[in-house]
Each structure stands twice: as C-alpha cells, then as structure tokens.
C-alpha positions in Angstrom: -1.6 -37.5 18.2 -0.4 -34.8 15.9 2.3 -32.6 16.2 1.2 -28.9 17.1 3.9 -26.7 14.3 6.2 -24.7 15.6 6.1 -22.2 13.0 5.2 -19.0 13.7 1.2 -17.4 13.2 1.6 -15.1 10.8 0.1 -11.7 11.5 -3.4 -11.0 10.5 -3.8 -9.6 7.1 -5.7 -6.1 6.9 -7.1 -7.4 3.7 -6.0 -10.1 0.8 -5.9 -9.2 -3.0 -5.9 -11.9 -5.7 -4.7 -11.7 -8.9 -7.6 -14.1 -11.1 -6.0 -15.8 -14.3 -4.4 -18.7 -12.6 -5.1 -18.3 -9.1 -8.6 -17.9 -9.2 -10.2 -19.3 -12.8 -8.5 -21.8 -15.1 -7.9 -19.4 -18.0 -5.0 -19.6 -19.5 -5.3 -22.7 -21.1 -8.5 -20.9 -23.0 -7.5 -17.1 -23.3 -4.5 -18.4 -25.0 -7.0 -20.8 -27.4 -8.4 -17.5 -28.7 -5.7 -15.4 -28.6 -3.9 -17.8 -30.8 -7.0 -18.0 -33.0 -7.8 -14.4 -33.0 -3.8 -13.3 -34.7 -2.8 -16.7 -37.2 -5.4 -15.8 -38.6 -4.0 -12.0 -39.0 -0.8 -13.8 -40.8 1.2 -14.5 -37.3 0.5 -17.9 -36.7 1.0 -19.6 -33.3 -0.5 -22.4 -30.9 -1.7 -21.7 -27.5 1.6 -22.7 -25.8 3.1 -19.2 -27.8 0.6 -17.3 -26.9 0.9 -18.6 -23.6 4.9 -17.6 -23.4 4.7 -14.4 -25.2 1.8 -12.5 -23.2 1.3 -14.5 -19.8 0.3 -11.8 -17.6 -0.2 -8.9 -20.1 -2.9 -6.6 -20.5 -4.2 -5.5 -23.7 -2.3 -2.0 -24.0 0.1 -4.0 -23.4 -0.2 -6.8 -25.6 -1.6 -4.5 -28.4 1.9 -3.2 -29.6 4.3 -6.4 -29.5 0.7 -8.0 -31.5 1.3 -4.4 -34.0 4.7 -5.2 -35.4 4.3 -7.7 -36.7 0.6 -8.0 -37.6 0.3 -4.3 -38.7 -2.0 -2.0 -37.9 -5.1 -3.3 -35.7 -8.6 -2.7 -36.5 -9.9 -0.4 -33.9 -12.7 -2.5 -31.8 -10.0 -5.4 -32.1 -9.4 -5.6 -29.2 -13.1 -4.6 -27.6 -14.1 -7.0 -30.3 -11.7 -10.2 -28.9 -12.6 -9.4 -24.6 -16.5 -9.8 -26.3 -15.4 -13.0 -27.8 -12.8 -14.2 -24.4 -15.7 -12.6 -22.6 -18.5 -14.9 -24.3 -16.2 -18.7 -23.7 -15.7 -17.8 -20.2 -19.7 -18.0 -19.3 -19.3 -21.1 -21.2 -16.3 -23.3 -20.0 -14.2 -22.2 -17.9 -13.6 -23.7 -14.6 -12.0 -22.8 -11.2 -8.2 -23.4 -9.7 -8.3 -26.0 -7.4 -9.2 -25.2 -4.1 -9.4 -21.6 -5.1 -13.0 -21.3 -4.5 -13.0 -22.8 -1.1 -10.1 -20.4 -0.2 -11.6 -17.2 -1.3 -15.1 -18.3 1.0 -12.3 -19.2 3.9 -11.3 -16.2 3.5 -13.8 -14.0 3.7 -16.0 -15.5 6.5 -12.6 -15.1 8.8 -14.4 -11.0 7.6 -10.6 -10.3 6.2 -11.8 -7.9 3.4 -10.8 -9.4 0.4 -10.0 -8.2 -3.8 -9.6 -9.1 -7.2 -7.0 -6.9 -9.0 -6.1 -8.7 -12.6 -4.6 -7.1 -16.1 -7.9 -8.3 -17.7 -10.7 -5.9 -19.2 -13.7 -5.1 -16.5 -15.8 -7.7 -19.4 -13.6 -10.2 -19.0 -13.0 -9.9 -15.2 -16.6 -9.8 -14.5 -17.2 -13.4 -16.4 -14.5 -15.2 -15.2 -15.7 -14.1 -11.3 -19.9 -14.5 -12.0 -19.1 -18.0 -13.6 -17.4 -19.3 -10.9 -19.6 -17.5 -8.4 -17.2 -15.4 -7.1 -18.5 -12.1 -8.2 -20.9 -11.6 -4.5 -17.7 -12.2 -2.3 -15.8 -9.1 -4.2 -18.2 -7.2 -4.3 -18.9 -4.9 -7.7 -16.1 -2.4 -5.6 -13.1 -4.7 -5.7 -12.9 -5.7 -8.5 -10.1 -4.3 -10.2 -9.1 -4.2 -13.5 -6.7 -2.5 -16.0 -8.8 -0.2 -17.3 -9.4 1.5 -13.7 -5.9 2.4 -13.2 -3.3 4.5 -14.9 -1.3 1.7 -15.6 -1.5 -2.5 -15.7 0.8 -4.8 -14.1 3.5 -5.2 -13.7 3.4 -1.3 -12.0 2.4 -1.3 -8.6 -0.7 0.7 -9.3 -4.2 -2.1 -9.3 -2.8 -3.0 -5.8 -2.7 0.1 -4.2 -5.9 0.4 -5.9 -7.2 -2.2 -3.9 -5.7 -2.3 -0.9 -7.5 1.4 -0.9 -10.9 -0.3 -2.3 -10.1 -2.7 1.0 -9.8 0.1 3.6 -5.7 -1.7 3.8 -2.4 0.1 3.6 -0.9 -1.8 1.1 1.8 -2.3 3.8 -0.9 -4.5 5.7 -1.9 -6.7 3.0 -1.9 -10.3 1.3 -1.7 -10.4 -2.4 -2.2 -13.7 -3.8 -0.1 -14.1 -6.9 0.8 -16.8 -9.9 3.2 -14.8 -13.1 6.3 -13.2 -12.6 4.0 -9.2 -13.6 2.0 -10.2 -10.7 4.4 -10.3 -8.0 6.2 -7.3 -9.1 3.8 -5.9 -8.9 2.3 -6.2 -5.6 6.1 -5.6 -4.3 5.8 -2.4 -6.7 2.4 -1.5 -4.2 4.5 -2.8 -1.4 2.5 -4.8 0.6 3.5 -6.3 2.9 3.2 -10.3 1.4 3.0 -11.4 -2.1 2.3 -15.0 -2.3 3.9 -16.7 -4.8 1.0 -19.5 -6.4 3.7 -22.1 -8.7 1.3 -23.2 -11.2 2.7 -22.0 -14.2 6.2 -20.7 -13.0 7.7 -22.6 -11.1 8.6 -21.4 -7.6 12.3 -21.4 -8.0 12.2 -18.0 -10.1 9.3 -16.8 -8.0 11.1 -16.6 -5.0 13.8 -15.2 -6.4 11.4 -12.1 -7.2 10.4 -11.7 -3.7 7.3 -14.1 -3.2 6.5 -16.6 -0.9 6.0 -19.7 -3.0 3.6 -22.0 -2.6 1.8 -25.3 -4.6 -1.6 -25.8 -3.4 -4.7 -23.4 -3.4 -5.8 -25.3 -0.5 -2.8 -24.0 1.4 -3.9 -21.1 1.3 -5.9 -20.8 4.7 -3.2 -22.0 6.4 -0.5 -19.7 5.2 -2.4 -16.3 6.0 -3.2 -18.1 9.5 -6.1 -19.0 9.6 -6.8 -22.5 10.3 -5.2 -25.8 9.3 -2.7 -25.4 5.6 -5.0 -28.5 3.9 -7.9 -27.2 2.4 -11.0 -29.2 0.9 -10.1 -29.1 -2.9 -13.2 -27.5 -4.9 -16.0 -29.6 -7.1 
C-alpha cells in the first residue's frame, strides 16, 4: 500500500504563467544555432553553446547592444529577418520539452487560467505554440511577448501583464521558469510562487534566487496540487 504524503497540499493558484523556451518548447539549441550562424557571418565567430551562454533568456532588444559592440551597427531589418528565419525553422523542427504538453493540458483541464509570457518575439512565440499544438489552450490574449510590454524580463512587466490577462493578482499566480532572467521577472512581478525547472540552470542557483526547483515537467501538476506528481510524458 502506498502511504499518503504528509506534505501540505499547495493552495490552488489563480493562474499559472508559463515561460516558453526551455519550459514548453525544446527550442534553445535550434535558436542558438541560428543566432551563432548569423553572428559568425557578421564576423563574431560563435558556436551554438557560446550563443546559449551569452544570450540565455535575453530578448532581442537586450541582445542588440551586446552584438553591435562586437560587430558594429546591424542593418535596420536584421532583428526582424532573424525572427522570420527562427520562426520558419521552429515550424519545421521544434519539439516539446518532455512532459510539457501533458502538464499544460492538466492545468487547463483543472479549470485554472494559463498564460505564456516569453522574451521571444511574438512571431517566434506563436510559431512555437502552434507547432506544439498549445496555441488553442492559451488563446491569443494570453500569449505575451516582449514586444507587448514596456520592458522584457528580468523586469516584471511580462508576468504582471500575463496575470492581468488571466484576471488574476500576481500574488496568487504561479510562474514556471527555467532561466535566471525569468525567475527574476516572476519575483519582480510579485508572483506568489516561482517554480524553477532545473534543466539548463542548476537547481541550487535557481533556489538561491528564490525559485522552487523541480526536475521534470511531468511533476508540475503535483506541485500545483492537481494530483500525482508523476504524470505521463509527451510522445
């Protein structure tokens, strides 16, 4: 017989606010490869791993000064053209983080409002959610990119906007993040809990910032008090 857990059941959140890259979409490697190719072509020799270390979690407006300091001024349409190239590749190649689709569905089926808040450009963000079949679960009003708020992560603007889109107070919301910038954004927004998916960043570092680390998206429903922490993986 399995003994019942003595851990207190967490309060039901008013909304769950998801990051996208590294939380829902396994897109980091793909995006970093394209960024590295673009910058190498402009004279800043870079590997995909180096792109990840340099830009993890950053929005394009914050990347641009770093890039231009090494390459000189970029063409006026460079950022837009990069987003178009990334979105095209995403629609053809990106896969879900294991367990992510089932976890999002479990939250939605429990009747909890959900939103997606990302430092990606909206064109890229919608391409990811459509590729994964998650766009209908969020709906267009609860998918927010850095282009829709005054400041990208680590400012709290995105998560405050996501909470408002769900009709919830940030203090009653749970954020699901995987990057240091994203954790800081959730805390800056005043969100009640920030769950740190320890995939790209070590759990100890996430915890040091104030997140609650976890190691599998299949565990998310249990962490939210929706049932067993051991859910099915996505195929």
